[in-house]
C-alpha positions as a Markdown table, in Angstrom:
| # | Residue | x | y | z |
|---|---|---|---|---|
| 1 | Unk | 13.8 | -4.9 | -18.7 |
| 2 | Unk | 13.9 | -8.3 | -17.3 |
| 3 | Unk | 11.1 | -11.2 | -17.2 |
| 4 | Unk | 11.1 | -10.3 | -13.9 |
| 5 | Unk | 10.1 | -6.8 | -13.8 |
| 6 | Unk | 8.1 | -8.0 | -16.2 |
| 7 | Unk | 6.2 | -9.7 | -14.2 |
| 8 | Unk | 5.7 | -8.3 | -11.3 |
| 9 | Unk | 4.6 | -5.1 | -14.3 |
| 10 | Unk | 1.7 | -7.1 | -14.8 |
| 11 | Unk | 0.7 | -9.0 | -12.3 |
| 12 | Unk | 0.8 | -5.2 | -10.3 |
| 13 | Unk | -2.2 | -4.1 | -13.1 |
| 14 | Unk | -3.9 | -7.6 | -11.4 |
| 15 | Unk | -3.4 | -6.8 | -8.1 |
| 16 | Unk | -4.8 | -3.2 | -8.8 |
| 17 | Unk | -7.7 | -3.5 | -10.7 |
| 18 | Unk | -9.1 | -5.7 | -8.3 |
| 19 | Unk | -8.0 | -2.7 | -5.5 |
| 20 | Unk | -10.1 | -0.1 | -6.9 |
| 21 | Unk | -13.3 | -2.3 | -7.9 |
| 22 | Unk | -13.3 | -3.8 | -4.2 |
| 23 | Unk | -12.4 | -0.6 | -2.5 |
| 24 | Unk | -14.0 | 2.1 | -3.7 |
| 25 | Unk | -16.6 | 2.9 | -1.9 |
| 26 | Unk | -15.2 | 3.1 | 1.4 |
| 27 | Unk | -13.0 | 5.4 | -0.6 |
| 28 | Unk | -15.2 | 7.0 | -1.3 |
| 29 | Unk | -17.0 | 7.7 | 1.8 |
| 30 | Unk | -13.4 | 8.6 | 3.5 |
| 31 | Unk | -12.7 | 11.5 | 1.7 |
| 32 | Unk | -16.3 | 13.0 | 2.1 |
| 33 | Unk | -14.9 | 12.6 | 6.0 |
| 34 | Unk | -11.9 | 14.2 | 5.3 |
| 35 | Unk | -13.2 | 17.6 | 3.0 |
| 36 | Unk | -16.9 | 17.9 | 2.7 |
| 37 | Unk | -17.9 | 21.0 | 4.8 |
| 38 | Unk | -17.8 | 21.0 | 8.7 |
| 39 | Unk | -21.9 | 19.7 | 9.5 |
| 40 | Unk | -22.0 | 18.5 | 6.3 |
| 41 | Unk | -22.8 | 14.9 | 7.7 |
| 42 | Unk | -22.3 | 13.6 | 11.5 |
| 43 | Unk | -19.9 | 10.6 | 11.0 |
| 44 | Unk | -19.2 | 7.9 | 8.3 |
| 45 | Unk | -23.1 | 5.8 | 8.1 |
| 46 | Unk | -24.3 | 10.0 | 8.1 |
| 47 | Unk | -22.1 | 9.8 | 4.4 |
| 48 | Unk | -23.2 | 6.6 | 3.5 |
| 49 | Unk | -26.6 | 7.2 | 4.9 |
| 50 | Unk | -26.7 | 10.5 | 2.3 |
| 51 | Unk | -24.9 | 9.6 | -0.2 |
| 52 | Unk | -27.4 | 5.9 | -1.5 |
| 53 | Unk | -30.9 | 9.0 | -0.4 |
| 54 | Unk | -29.0 | 11.5 | -2.9 |
| 55 | Unk | -27.6 | 9.8 | -5.6 |
| 56 | Unk | -27.6 | 6.7 | -5.4 |
| 57 | Unk | -25.5 | 3.4 | -4.9 |
| 58 | Unk | -23.6 | 4.1 | -7.9 |
| 59 | Unk | -22.1 | 7.8 | -6.3 |
| 60 | Unk | -19.7 | 5.4 | -3.9 |
| 61 | Unk | -18.0 | 4.7 | -7.1 |
| 62 | Unk | -17.4 | 7.8 | -8.6 |
| 63 | Unk | -14.1 | 9.2 | -9.2 |
| 64 | Unk | -13.6 | 5.1 | -9.9 |
| 65 | Unk | -12.0 | 6.6 | -13.6 |
| 66 | Unk | -9.1 | 7.8 | -12.8 |
| 67 | Unk | -7.9 | 4.7 | -10.0 |
| 68 | Unk | -9.2 | 2.1 | -12.9 |
| 69 | Unk | -7.3 | 3.3 | -15.8 |
| 70 | Unk | -4.8 | 4.4 | -13.2 |
| 71 | Unk | -4.3 | 2.1 | -11.0 |
| 72 | Unk | -2.7 | -0.3 | -14.1 |
| 73 | Unk | 0.5 | 1.8 | -13.9 |
| 74 | Unk | 0.3 | 2.4 | -10.4 |
| 75 | Unk | 0.1 | -0.3 | -9.8 |
| 76 | Unk | 2.4 | -1.9 | -11.6 |
| 77 | Unk | 5.2 | 1.0 | -10.9 |
| 78 | Unk | 4.5 | 0.5 | -7.1 |
| 79 | Unk | 5.3 | -3.3 | -7.2 |
| 80 | Unk | 7.9 | -3.2 | -10.3 |
| 81 | Unk | 10.1 | -0.7 | -8.2 |
| 82 | Unk | 9.3 | -2.6 | -5.0 |
| 83 | Unk | 11.3 | -5.3 | -6.8 |
| 84 | Unk | 13.8 | -4.0 | -8.1 |
| 85 | Unk | 14.8 | -1.8 | -4.5 |
| 86 | Unk | 14.5 | -5.0 | -2.6 |
| 87 | Unk | 17.4 | -6.4 | -5.6 |
| 88 | Unk | 19.2 | -2.9 | -5.3 |
| 89 | Unk | 19.1 | -2.8 | -1.3 |
| 90 | Unk | 20.8 | -6.6 | -1.3 |
| 91 | Unk | 21.4 | -9.2 | -3.7 |
| 92 | Unk | 19.3 | -12.5 | -0.8 |
| 93 | Unk | 16.4 | -12.8 | -1.7 |
| 94 | Unk | 15.0 | -12.9 | 1.9 |
| 95 | Unk | 16.2 | -9.3 | 3.4 |
| 96 | Unk | 14.8 | -8.2 | 6.7 |
| 97 | Unk | 12.5 | -5.8 | 7.7 |
| 98 | Unk | 14.3 | -3.2 | 8.4 |
| 99 | Unk | 15.3 | -3.7 | 4.8 |
| 100 | Unk | 11.6 | -3.9 | 4.1 |
| 101 | Unk | 10.5 | -0.9 | 5.1 |
| 102 | Unk | 13.8 | 0.8 | 3.2 |
| 103 | Unk | 12.0 | -1.5 | -0.1 |
| 104 | Unk | 9.2 | 0.3 | 0.8 |
| 105 | Unk | 10.3 | 3.5 | 1.4 |
| 106 | Unk | 11.1 | 4.2 | -2.0 |
| 107 | Unk | 9.0 | 1.9 | -3.8 |
| 108 | Unk | 6.2 | 5.1 | -2.7 |
| 109 | Unk | 8.1 | 7.1 | -3.4 |
| 110 | Unk | 8.3 | 6.8 | -7.2 |
| 111 | Unk | 5.1 | 5.3 | -7.5 |
| 112 | Unk | 3.9 | 9.8 | -6.1 |
| 113 | Unk | 5.3 | 10.1 | -9.6 |
| 114 | Unk | 1.6 | 8.5 | -10.9 |
| 115 | Unk | -0.5 | 7.6 | -7.9 |
| 116 | Unk | -0.4 | 12.2 | -7.4 |
| 117 | Unk | -2.8 | 13.0 | -10.1 |
| 118 | Unk | -4.1 | 9.2 | -10.2 |
| 119 | Unk | -5.8 | 10.6 | -6.7 |
| 120 | Unk | -5.6 | 14.1 | -7.4 |
| 121 | Unk | -8.0 | 13.7 | -10.2 |
| 122 | Unk | -10.3 | 10.8 | -8.2 |
| 123 | Unk | -10.8 | 13.5 | -5.0 |
| 124 | Unk | -12.2 | 15.9 | -7.3 |
| 125 | Unk | -14.5 | 13.7 | -8.4 |
| 126 | Unk | -14.9 | 12.1 | -4.9 |
| 127 | Unk | -15.7 | 16.2 | -4.1 |
| 128 | Unk | -19.0 | 16.5 | -6.0 |
| 129 | Unk | -22.3 | 15.3 | -3.8 |
| 130 | Unk | -24.7 | 15.1 | -7.0 |
| 131 | Unk | -25.4 | 18.9 | -7.2 |
| 132 | Unk | -26.6 | 19.6 | -11.3 |
| 133 | Unk | -23.3 | 21.8 | -12.2 |
| 134 | Unk | -20.7 | 18.3 | -11.0 |
| 135 | Unk | -18.9 | 17.7 | -13.7 |
| 136 | Unk | -17.8 | 14.5 | -15.4 |
| 137 | Unk | -13.7 | 13.4 | -15.1 |
| 138 | Unk | -12.9 | 14.3 | -18.8 |
| 139 | Unk | -14.4 | 17.2 | -18.5 |
| 140 | Unk | -11.7 | 18.3 | -14.9 |
| 141 | Unk | -8.6 | 17.1 | -16.6 |
| 142 | Unk | -9.4 | 19.8 | -18.6 |
| 143 | Unk | -10.8 | 22.4 | -16.3 |
| 144 | Unk | -6.9 | 21.7 | -14.0 |
| 145 | Unk | -4.8 | 21.8 | -17.0 |
| 146 | Unk | -6.5 | 24.8 | -19.2 |
| 147 | Unk | -6.7 | 26.5 | -15.4 |
| 148 | Unk | -3.4 | 26.3 | -14.4 |
| 149 | Unk | -1.3 | 23.6 | -15.9 |
| 150 | Unk | 0.7 | 20.5 | -15.5 |
| 151 | Unk | 2.8 | 21.7 | -11.9 |
| 152 | Unk | -0.5 | 23.4 | -10.3 |
| 153 | Unk | -2.8 | 21.6 | -11.7 |
| 154 | Unk | -2.1 | 17.8 | -12.7 |
| 155 | Unk | 0.7 | 16.7 | -10.5 |
| 156 | Unk | -1.5 | 19.0 | -7.5 |
| 157 | Unk | -0.8 | 18.0 | -4.1 |
| 158 | Unk | 2.6 | 16.0 | -5.4 |
| 159 | Unk | 4.9 | 17.1 | -2.4 |
| 160 | Unk | 2.0 | 15.5 | -0.1 |
| 161 | Unk | 1.6 | 12.7 | -2.2 |
| 162 | Unk | 5.4 | 12.1 | -1.8 |
| 163 | Unk | 5.3 | 12.3 | 1.7 |
| 164 | Unk | 2.3 | 10.3 | 2.1 |
| 165 | Unk | 4.3 | 7.1 | 0.2 |
| 166 | Unk | 7.1 | 7.3 | 2.0 |
| 167 | Unk | 5.4 | 6.2 | 5.4 |
| 168 | Unk | 3.2 | 4.3 | 4.4 |
| 169 | Unk | 4.2 | 1.9 | 2.1 |
| 170 | Unk | 7.5 | 1.1 | 4.7 |
| 171 | Unk | 4.7 | 0.3 | 6.8 |
| 172 | Unk | 2.3 | -1.4 | 4.1 |
| 173 | Unk | 5.1 | -4.0 | 3.2 |
| 174 | Unk | 7.1 | -4.6 | 6.8 |
| 175 | Unk | 3.8 | -5.1 | 8.0 |
| 176 | Unk | 2.8 | -7.2 | 4.7 |
| 177 | Unk | 6.0 | -9.2 | 5.0 |
| 178 | Unk | 6.0 | -9.9 | 8.4 |
| 179 | Unk | 2.3 | -11.2 | 8.6 |
| 180 | Unk | 3.5 | -14.2 | 5.8 |
| 181 | Unk | 6.0 | -14.4 | 7.2 |
| 182 | Unk | 4.5 | -15.7 | 10.3 |
| 183 | Unk | 3.0 | -18.1 | 8.2 |
| 184 | Unk | 5.1 | -19.3 | 6.2 |
| 185 | Unk | 7.1 | -20.9 | 9.2 |
| 186 | Unk | 3.4 | -23.1 | 10.0 |
| 187 | Unk | 2.3 | -23.4 | 6.1 |
| 188 | Unk | 5.6 | -23.9 | 4.4 |
| 189 | Unk | 6.3 | -21.9 | 1.3 |
| 190 | Unk | 2.7 | -22.7 | -0.1 |
| 191 | Unk | 0.8 | -19.8 | 2.1 |
| 192 | Unk | -2.3 | -20.5 | 1.3 |
| 193 | Unk | -5.1 | -17.9 | -0.4 |
| 194 | Unk | -6.7 | -17.1 | 3.2 |
| 195 | Unk | -3.1 | -17.1 | 4.8 |
| 196 | Unk | -2.4 | -14.6 | 2.0 |
| 197 | Unk | -5.4 | -12.8 | 2.2 |
| 198 | Unk | -4.4 | -11.9 | 6.1 |
| 199 | Unk | -1.8 | -10.6 | 5.6 |
| 200 | Unk | -2.7 | -8.4 | 2.8 |
| 201 | Unk | -5.2 | -6.3 | 5.5 |
| 202 | Unk | -2.2 | -6.5 | 7.4 |
| 203 | Unk | -0.5 | -4.5 | 5.2 |
| 204 | Unk | -3.9 | -2.4 | 4.0 |
| 205 | Unk | -4.0 | -1.3 | 7.4 |
| 206 | Unk | -0.9 | -0.3 | 8.1 |
| 207 | Unk | -0.6 | 2.3 | 5.5 |
| 208 | Unk | -3.4 | 4.2 | 6.9 |
| 209 | Unk | -2.4 | 4.8 | 10.4 |
| 210 | Unk | 1.4 | 5.1 | 9.4 |
| 211 | Unk | 0.7 | 8.1 | 6.8 |
| 212 | Unk | -3.5 | 9.0 | 8.0 |
| 213 | Unk | -3.2 | 13.1 | 8.6 |
| 214 | Unk | -1.2 | 13.2 | 5.9 |
| 215 | Unk | -3.5 | 11.5 | 3.5 |
| 216 | Unk | -6.4 | 14.1 | 4.9 |
| 217 | Unk | -3.9 | 17.1 | 4.0 |
| 218 | Unk | -3.3 | 16.0 | 0.4 |
| 219 | Unk | -7.1 | 15.1 | -0.3 |
| 220 | Unk | -8.3 | 18.6 | 1.1 |
| 221 | Unk | -4.6 | 20.9 | -0.3 |
| 222 | Unk | -5.9 | 18.4 | -3.9 |
| 223 | Unk | -9.7 | 19.6 | -3.5 |
| 224 | Unk | -9.0 | 23.2 | -3.7 |
| 225 | Unk | -10.5 | 25.8 | -5.7 |
| 226 | Unk | -5.9 | 26.9 | -6.6 |
| 227 | Unk | -2.5 | 25.1 | -5.1 |
| 228 | Unk | -1.1 | 25.7 | -2.2 |
| 229 | Unk | 1.2 | 28.9 | -2.2 |
| 230 | Unk | 4.9 | 27.7 | -0.5 |
| 231 | Unk | 7.1 | 25.1 | -0.5 |
| 232 | Unk | 5.6 | 21.6 | -0.1 |
| 233 | Unk | 7.0 | 22.4 | 4.1 |
| 234 | Unk | 5.2 | 26.1 | 4.2 |
| 235 | Unk | 2.0 | 24.6 | 2.7 |
| 236 | Unk | 1.2 | 21.1 | 3.7 |
| 237 | Unk | 2.3 | 22.5 | 7.7 |
| 238 | Unk | 0.0 | 25.5 | 6.9 |
| 239 | Unk | -2.5 | 22.8 | 6.4 |
| 240 | Unk | -2.1 | 21.1 | 9.6 |
| 241 | Unk | -2.5 | 23.3 | 11.6 |
| 242 | Unk | -5.7 | 24.8 | 10.0 |
| 243 | Unk | -7.0 | 20.4 | 10.5 |
| 244 | Unk | -6.5 | 22.1 | 14.3 |
| 245 | Unk | -7.9 | 24.7 | 14.2 |
| 246 | Unk | -10.9 | 23.7 | 12.3 |
| 247 | Unk | -11.6 | 19.9 | 14.2 |
| 248 | Unk | -8.9 | 20.1 | 16.7 |
| 249 | Unk | -6.4 | 17.3 | 16.7 |
| 250 | Unk | -9.1 | 14.7 | 16.0 |
| 251 | Unk | -9.7 | 16.3 | 12.7 |
| 252 | Unk | -6.1 | 14.7 | 11.6 |
| 253 | Unk | -7.7 | 11.7 | 12.1 |
| 254 | Unk | -11.6 | 12.0 | 10.1 |
| 255 | Unk | -12.5 | 9.8 | 8.1 |
| 256 | Unk | -10.0 | 6.6 | 9.6 |
| 257 | Unk | -12.9 | 3.9 | 10.7 |
| 258 | Unk | -13.9 | 3.8 | 6.5 |
| 259 | Unk | -10.3 | 4.2 | 5.7 |
| 260 | Unk | -9.1 | 0.6 | 7.9 |
| 261 | Unk | -12.6 | -0.9 | 6.9 |
| 262 | Unk | -11.8 | -0.1 | 3.0 |
| 263 | Unk | -8.2 | -1.4 | 3.8 |
| 264 | Unk | -8.8 | -5.3 | 4.9 |
| 265 | Unk | -10.5 | -6.5 | 1.5 |
| 266 | Unk | -8.4 | -3.7 | -0.6 |
| 267 | Unk | -5.6 | -5.0 | 0.3 |
| 268 | Unk | -6.5 | -8.5 | 0.7 |
| 269 | Unk | -8.2 | -8.3 | -2.3 |
| 270 | Unk | -5.1 | -6.5 | -4.7 |
| 271 | Unk | -1.8 | -8.7 | -2.7 |
| 272 | Unk | -4.1 | -11.8 | -3.1 |
| 273 | Unk | -4.5 | -11.0 | -6.7 |
| 274 | Unk | -0.3 | -10.1 | -7.3 |
| 275 | Unk | 0.2 | -13.0 | -5.8 |
| 276 | Unk | -1.5 | -15.4 | -7.4 |
| 277 | Unk | -0.5 | -13.5 | -10.9 |
| 278 | Unk | 2.9 | -13.5 | -9.7 |
| 279 | Unk | 3.1 | -17.0 | -9.9 |
| 280 | Unk | 0.8 | -18.4 | -12.4 |
| 281 | Unk | 3.3 | -15.6 | -14.7 |
| 282 | Unk | 6.5 | -17.2 | -12.6 |
| 283 | Unk | 5.4 | -21.3 | -14.0 |
| 284 | Unk | 5.1 | -19.8 | -16.9 |
| 285 | Unk | 8.7 | -17.8 | -17.2 |
| 286 | Unk | 10.7 | -19.6 | -14.8 |
| 287 | Unk | 11.3 | -16.2 | -12.9 |
């Protein structure tokens, strides 16, 4: 493994930790909006109000242990896969936006290997509403492994995660690079931190707009008591249909507002932390 990839792994870990700490409360609201029984909440603000009143402030960080423990690996893999994909697609440092989108799609697919179990455990923790029967993360992991094993338990939702990550990261990196290049036209190579934050926010918004209905399906599949039946295409199509039947087409975008609001600080902090860490490591290693 070359030094450049190692730098991307380390910087990705730092960026991932920043993302979880900043974005977890709104992610909890998003997941509950997607998966709560019909009529339980009136909207995102009602989810926030009820969660604070019934479960307390730290309930907004419910499920954080899974991504915080796993996000170092997830983001390290994501940024390293993206860096390697760019180098495979083109030997030149300045890729076209189409090439950036392709590299992002490849990185998203690779990233699904770790993102799927991290997301699954996070969703199952966030889908608990403060009852005495709520389980700790350790118990959830043990239960899924005991009852369903690795493929249907730990990796439940893998293929829908792949389906989500490919368009999501194609949009994510394309929007980020487009914004970053626009700022570079004005500021040169020394882009201000606020411009990195703004570019990251743009990428985060593009991420959710590129994949949100698939994220709704992913959350529902991962929260179910039993694994999905049939091929991935069959159960994804079946779940999409079920959402539309239950809530209309708008159900495919339930929780989008908190997702977009979350994406602004979360993606901004991720990219800023990644870029600053990578620049620091570049000064030390020379690559």
